N, C-alpha and C positions, 0 to 999 in steps of 0.2 A: 457578826462575822469574826472569823479567827485570823491570826497572823500565820506566817509560814511555819514557824516552830510548833504552834498549837495544832496545825493540820498534820504535820509529821508525827507528833506525839500520839495522835488518836487514830491514824490510818493503819489498819491491820495488815496492809500489804507493804508497809514501809518500816518494819521493825528493825532491819539491819541499818537502814538509813538513819533512823532515830538514834541508834547507838553511835554512829559515825558523827552525826551533827553535834551530839552532846559531848562526845569524847574530844572533839576538836574545838569545843567552845564556840562553834558557829551558831549555836542556839541563841546567843545574845544578839548577834548581828541580824539573824533572821527573825528576831522578835522586834527589831527596831523599825523605824519609820519607812525605810526603803525609798522607792519601790525596787523590788528585785523580781527576776524571773528565775525560778529554780527548776532545772530539769532533773526530776527526782527518780533515781533508779529504784525500781521496786525490788522486793526480796528475790525474785527470779533472776533479776539482773546481777545481784551480788552472788547468787549461786553459780553463775557462769564463770566467775573468777576462779583461777587456780586455787586448789585446796590450800587453806592456811593463810592466804594473802590478807583477807579482811581481818582475821583474828590477829595477825601480826601487826597490822596497822592500828588496831585498837589498843595495843600495849602502850603504856605511858611514854616509853622512850621513842615512839614513832609518831608522836603528836604532830610534828611539823609535816611529815609525809602524808598523814591522814588529812590534815587541814588543806594541803596542796591538792589532794585528790578531790575533796569535797568542793573546793573553790572552782574546780573545772566544770562544775554543774550550775554555777551561779552567774547570772548576767545582771548588770545594773539596768534598772528600768523595768517597766511592765510590758511584756510582749504577749499578746493574746495568740491563741492557736491560729486564728484567721489571718493574723498579721505575719506569720512565718511564710516567706516567699522564697522560691527557688533562687539560689545564688546568694542569699543573704549570708553575711559573715558576722557572727556574734562574738564579741570579746568577753571572755570570762574573767572573774576576779582572780583566777589562778594564772592568767596570762596566756591561756590557749585561745585559739580561734575556732569556733564551731561553725562549720559550713552546712547551711541548710539546703536540702535537696527535696524537691517536690516532684513526684512522678505518679501519674494516674490518681491524683488526689491524696496520695499517701505522703506524709512528711517524715523525713528522716534527717538525722545529723550523724555524719560519720558512719552510716550504715545502721545506726540505731533508730528504730521506729519510735516516733513520738506519738503516744497514744492520745486519742482525741478527748479523753476524759481530762478536763481542765478545771482546776480548782481556783476560783477567784477569791482573793482574800484581801484583808485590809492593807497589807504592805506589798502587794504584787500579785503574782500568779505562780502556780505550780503546774508543770506538765510532767506526767508520768512517762518514763522511758524503760525499755527492756534491756538496756545495756549501761554499764558503768563506763563513763568517759575517762580514758587514761591518756596521759601524754604519750605521743608517739616518739 
């Protein structure tokens, strides 16, 4: 079984996330023991951002902003899809609170759909999402 960084490195739908994780040096944390739950925005999610935002964050001078953005997707502990309940509040490493909403069997966080494809890995779990979580 792989760790979070290894899964991100090999998933063809997470190419932009891979750049962000490595540029922010979070690949080290996400390779460690954990456990972590990573709400992983897919490439379509990053394409929804205004043009140039991600490119700007990947510049060396913006490493802290990029790390902050990436940390908004990481929660301490292993949370499986079936454990996400309506009304749950999840504290991210970035200091934001993610509110879980369950309606008609669909799970979302801040309006972002959490896709049922769940990767179980050695140091936690990954949930794919169609939206990049930004601080409001």
